[in-house]
N, C-alpha and C positions, 0 to 999 in steps of 0.2 A: 107505480111509474112515475116518475118525474114528468110535470109538463112544462112544455117550453113558454117562456115567458117573454115576452116583449121588452127588450133592454129599452125602450124609450117611454114605456109605461112606468110615471112616477110613483104610482102605487104599488108597484110590484116590488117585494123586498129583496129580489135578486138584482133589481135593476138601479136601484137606489146609488150604489156605488160607480156607477158608470158616468153621469154628468160631471161628477167630482173629480174621476180621473182626465175626463175631455178637458176640464176647467184646469187641472193642475198640465197638461199637456200644452194646451193654449198659453197657459201664463210663462211655461219654459220656452215656447215659441218665441214671444214676444221680449224676454229678459235677452235671447239669444239673439234677436234683432237689433235690440237698443245697444248690446255688446259690441255689434258688427258694425253698427253706425257710427258708434263714438271711434272705433278703428279705423273706420273711413276717414274721419276727420282728422284723426292724429297721426297719422301717416303722412300725410303731405306736409302737415304744419311743422312735424317734426323737422323737417328739412330747413327750417326757419326759426329753430327753438334758441338759438343765441340772439337773432334779431328780435323776437318777441319778449326774450329777457332783457334786452336792452329797453325796449319800448314800456316795459312794465316798472322798471327801475329809473326811468327818466324823472319822476316827481322826486325822488330823492337826489339824484346826482345833479338836479340844476341849482341845488342850496349847499353842494359838499363845497369845501376849499378848493383853492387851485390845485393844491398839492395833495390834495387826498383822494383815495379811489376806493372802490368797493373790492374785498378781498375773499378769499375761500380758504377757509381753516381746515378743511378736510380734503383727503387724495382726491375722492369722486366726485366732490361738490360740482367741478366746473360741468360735469356732465350730467350729474343725477338732478341737480337743480332745475336745468332749463327742461330735461325729461319731465319732471314733475311737473312743472308750470304749464308747459305743452298738455300733458295729460288731462289735467285739471281745465284747462281752458276747451280741450275737447269735450268734456264731459258737459261743460256750462253750455257751450254751442250747441250740442244734441237736445237739450232741454224741451224746445219745442217737439220734436221727435219721440222722444222720452214720454211726454207728456199725451201724446197722439195715441201711443201704443198702451199707454192708461186707460186713456178715453175710450178706445175701441175694446179693451177688455170690462171694463165696467158698463159702459153704454147699454149693451143689451138687458142687464137689469133693471134700468132705471124705466120710470115712467116720463111721459111724453115732456110734463111740464118741468122735471127735475133735468132733463135733457134739454131745453130750453133755456135754462138756466145755468147749468153747468157749463156749456159752451163758452158763453162770453167769460166766465170767472176764469176759465183754465186760460184764455188767450190773455185776459188781463194779468193773471199773475204772473205769464211770462213776462210782458211789457214790463210791469212794476220791477220783477228781480232785477233785469237788464237795466232800468232806471236808476235801481239803488246803486249796481255795480258802477255806473256812470257817473252818478253822483260822487260815491268814494273816490274815484281814480282823479277826476277833473275840479272837483272843490276841495273833498277834506285832505286827500294827499298833500297838495302843496301847502296848505295851511298847517298841519301837525308836522311836517317835514321840517317847514321854516322855524317853525318853535321849536323842534328839538335841536337842530343844528345852532340855532342861536342862543339856547339858553349853557350851551356847551363851555365847561369852565375854561379859563384862558390856558392854553397850553396843552390842552386835549386835542389829538387829531382824531378826528370823523374816521373811522374805516368800519363800515358796515359788512358783517359777513353775508354773503350773498344767498344763502340757504336760510340764515335768520330773517333776513328781510322778505323773502318769500314767505315764509311763515306769517311773517305780519300782515303782508298785503293780502293774500288769502284768507285770513282771519277777519280782514275789516271788509273784504268783498262780501263775504258769506254774511256776515252782520248786518251790514247795509241791505244786501239784497231781500235777506228775510224781514228786516225792520218794514221795507218798503211793501212789504204785504199784508199790513196791518187791513188796511181797506177791505180787502177780500175778507181777511178772519173778522171782520166786523158784519161785513154782508153774510156769512154763512152764519153766525150766531143768530142774527135777527131772521135770515130766512129759515131756519133749523125750528125756530121758535123757542131756541136755548135761553133768549133775552130780549128785550125791545129797546128801541132809541131812548125811549125815557130811562130806563134803567140805565143804559151806557152814559147817557147825560148826566146821571145823578152821581156816578162813580167817576166823574172826570177828575176830582181833585188826587184821588188814588191812581188812577192811570197815569198822570203828570209826573208822581212820584216812582210809580213804577219804571216809567219809561228813564228815568235817571238812575236808576237802578240798574236798568238792564244795559243801559250806554256804560256805566261803570263795569259792568261783569263782562262784556263782550269788546269792549275797546282797550287800549294799553292805557296804563295809569297816570293820565293827565285828564286835565280838567276840559281842555280845548276837544279832543275828540270824544269825550262825554257828551259835552254840551251840543257838538256836530251829529250825534247820533240820537239824544234824546229830544232834542228840538224837532227835527223832522218826524220822529216816531209820532209826538203828540201830534203834530198837524196833519200826519195821516190817520191818525185817529179820529180826527175831526171831519176828515175826507170821508172815512166810511160811515160816519153818523149820516153825514149828508145824502151818502149814497144810499145808503140804507132807507131813510125818509123817500126819496125819490122812488125807490124800490117799491114800498109800502104805498103810496100813492097810486102808482101805476097797476099795482096788483088788485087795490080797493075799487079803480075803476072798470077792471076787467069784467065783472058781472054787470054793472049796468049797460055795458056795451054789447054784451049778449042778450040782455032782456029788450033792450032797444033793438 
């Protein structure tokens, strides 16, 4: 006769699959919440999709000649391009909620010291991502669009396709948003013990070269946008080392405070 086994008993063979199923159900629930939250943001924003695109395209239109306009080369572009922009913007706006759901999913499996560290890192990563996007829009876009429109050959009328422009700026938004996460990455590497601040400082020349390589790969093929991405990445790397040093100094002082 088979005996009844408590499903909550982790040592019971028949109960080992139950926690996994529960985790998958919780994961599905949190994914659905994230999708629903994105839709809640998207639906009202879509009413202003054309206005949002007008705002996003302002840095380029400011440098277009008086007789030049943006164009749509595909039949569905006037509808699909603002639609795509609004959807991506909704996902960006929902990042704090999405990260909160991720945190709520993984937090039960973390130690107290890990929770104490992960919370500020999540908040900082969101803030830095938005700062990177703002840096791209307010500083990088005016410079590179002034450069592009200024080097156009004489007799060439600049008429940028709205879909190509959107792909261009979304690529830069994502590139600068990710690049501004470098301090968080440096903190995580030091915190996990994968490296030390001394080792990071010794690799500074390679990091500088790597920043320019990444800038070349993630930005359009021009020197201006490459420098505008590479230099902030290097400065953020230095900021990450400084933050890691501060973290280590605080961590080393904790046992002394406990002993006293």
